[in-house]
N, C-alpha and C positions, 0 to 999 in steps of 0.2 A: 761439752759446750758447743763445739763445732757441729757435733752430730745433731744437737737440738736445733741449731740454726738451719742446718740442711733440711731437717724435717719440716721446719716452719716455711722455708722457701718453697719446698716441694708442695706443701698444702696450698699455699697462696697461688702457685703456678697452676695447680690442678683446678682451683676455684675459678681462676681467670679463664682457663681453657673451657671449663664447664659452662660458665656464663656466656662466653663467646659462641660456643656451639648452640646453646639454648637460644641466644639472640638470632643466630643464623637460621635456626629451624623456624623461629617465629616469623622472620622476614620472608623465608621461603614459602611458608604456609600462607602468609598474607598475600604474597605475589601470586601463588597458585589460585587463591580464592578470587582475586581480581581478574586473573586470566580466564577463569571459568565464567565469571560474570560477563566479561566482554564477549566471550564465545557464545553465551546464551543470547545476549542482545544481538550479536551479529547474525546468529542463526535465525532469530525471529525476524530480523530485518530482511533477510533473504526471502523468507516465506512471504512476507508482506508485499514486497515489491515485485515478486514474480521472476520467472526465469525467461531470458530472451527467446529460448526455443519455444516456450509456451506462447509468446507473442506471435511468432511466425506461424504457429499452429492455428492461432485465432485468425490471422490474416488469410491463410489458405482456406479456412472454413468459410470466411466471408466471400471469397472468390467462388467457391462452390455454390453458396447460397444465392449469390447474384445470378449465376448462370442458370440455376434451377428456377429462379423467379421468372426469367425470360421464357423458359419452357412452359411453365404453368400459366403465365400471362397470355401466351399465344394460344394455348389450349382453351382457356376461358373465353378469349376474344373471338376466335374463329370456330370453336366447337369441335375441333379436330387437332390431332398432334401436328405440330409444325417444327421443323428443325431450325431453331433460331441461329445456330452456328453457321448454317449454310445461307439462310435468307437475310440475317441481320448481323453479319460478321462485324461490320463497322460499328454498329450500335453496341454490341457486346464489348468491344475493345474500349469504347468511350466510357461506358458505365463501369467497367472494371478498373478504370483509372480515376474517374470522378468520384464515385461513391466511397471507396476506401480513403481518398483524400479528405472528403467531407467528414468521415468518421474520425479520422485523425485530428482534424481541426476541432471537432467537438469532444476531444479527449476520450474517445471510446476505445483506444488501444492502450490506455493507461491501466496496467494490471493491478495497481493499488486501488483502483475504483471497484466498489462492490457492484457487480452487474445485476444482482437480485434487488433492484430498487426502482422506485417510481422515477427517480431522476434519470436513470438509464433509459427508461421508456421515452421520456420527454426529449432527452438529448438525441436519441436515435431518430425520433420523429423529425426534429429540426434538421438533423444531418441529412436525412433522406429527402426532405423537402428542398433543402439547398442543393443537394446533388441532382435532384430531378429537374430543378429550374435550370441549372447550368447545362445539363445534358440536353434538355429541350432546345435551349439556345444554340448549342452546337449542332444539333440535328437539322435545324432550320437555317443555320448560317452556312454550313459546308454543303456543297453540291453532292447529291446522291446520298445524303445523310438523312433522308426523310424517314420519319417514324411516326405512326399514328398516335394522336393524343389519347385516344381511348385505351390502347394497349399500354401506353406509357403510364397512365394513371393506375391501371390494374397492376402493372409491374411495381410501382412504388408501394402500393398497399401490401402486396405479397412480400416484397423485400423487407418491409418493416416487421411483418409478422415473423418471417423466417429468421431475420437477423436477431430479433429478441429471443426467439426460441433457441437459437444457436448459443447466444450469450448466457441464457439461463442454464443450458446444458453444460457449457464451459465452466460456469461458476460452481456447479454441483461437484464437478470432478477436480477442478484446479483451484478453487477458492474456498477451502474448508474454513470453518470458524477458527479465527486466529486469536490466540491468547495475547493480550496486550501486556506491555512491560510496566510493572508498577513503579511509580516514581513519587518523590516528594518535591514540592516547589519551595525554593528558598526565598523567603520574603512574601509577606501577605499585603504588600502595598499595591499601588496602582499597576506597577510593572508586573508584579507576580500574578495579579488577577488577570491581566491582559494575556500573560503566558498561559494561564489556565484555560482561558477562552479558546486559545488556539489549539490546545491539546485535547479539548472536548470533542473535536471533530471526529466523526466516525471513521475518517481516513487516517487518523493519527494512530501510531503504534503504541502510544503511551496511555496509561491509566493513572491519573493523579489520585493518590491516597490521602493527601492532606498538605497543609502548609506548615512551614517552620519559619519563625520570625524572631528577631532580636528583642522585640518589645513583649515582655511577659504579660502585659495587660490585654494583649490580643488572644492569649491562649483560651481556647474554648469557643471563641467567636466562630460563627459559621459563615464562611464564604462559599459554602457548597463545593468542596468539603471544608472541614473545620481546620483551625490552627491547632496543631497537635502539641506544640511546645516551642522552646527556644532553640537557637542554633547550637548552643552548648550541649543540648540533649540529642543532637542529630543521630549519633551512632545508636543510642538507646532506642529512639523512636523507629529508626530504620529496621532494627532487629525485631521490634514489636509488631510492626505492620508488614514485615516481609519484603522490604525494599532494598535493592542493591544500587539504585541510581537516584541522584538528586539533580534538579535542573534549576538554573537561575537565569533571569532575564537581565541582559546588560544593555 
């Protein structure tokens, strides 16, 4: 009798240990899966926002482009090579400060911005016009800072062309096509649709695959994208559309 009781106790103990180990393994695998998801999202975020070293590389490229534009503007204006560093040292120092500042103000050092776009062309045009106006004001305000208006206009045009050529080259090598993170939006009400409008931006790292809402009557309705199901079905829907992340507007 005692032997039978001992066997029963041993079986129950083994069952408890087995269930505990199974639960631990499930928790550990779930934790590992979440960790992998966060790592993938983090890695994508790093690619999207760019590396600070790349930003400095972009700035040094702009400095080179601005100096080259002075050389080309002098050549076009006078018909022969002129050393702008020797003749226009003051001018070069001013433009190397004013133009990068204008580019920064117009958000052209934001590495999350896609440089292969019409918006970049327009922003750079406004930045160069603003920088040119400020530079001209400084040249005529400060003694011995005179700089011909003709050569200044030529310099602005060449700068715009070279800067956009440099940014196009930069985008080819440092801004490859970036895969967006698929997400679901919780709630298909006004707040959820407002969140979707924000995430539709081409600068957003997210790709909304659909809505999930508590109201079953909204299932199938198209808010571009559609309402895929209710919140109770979130895990099932996430697996079906290949989503690891859901967002909610508070």
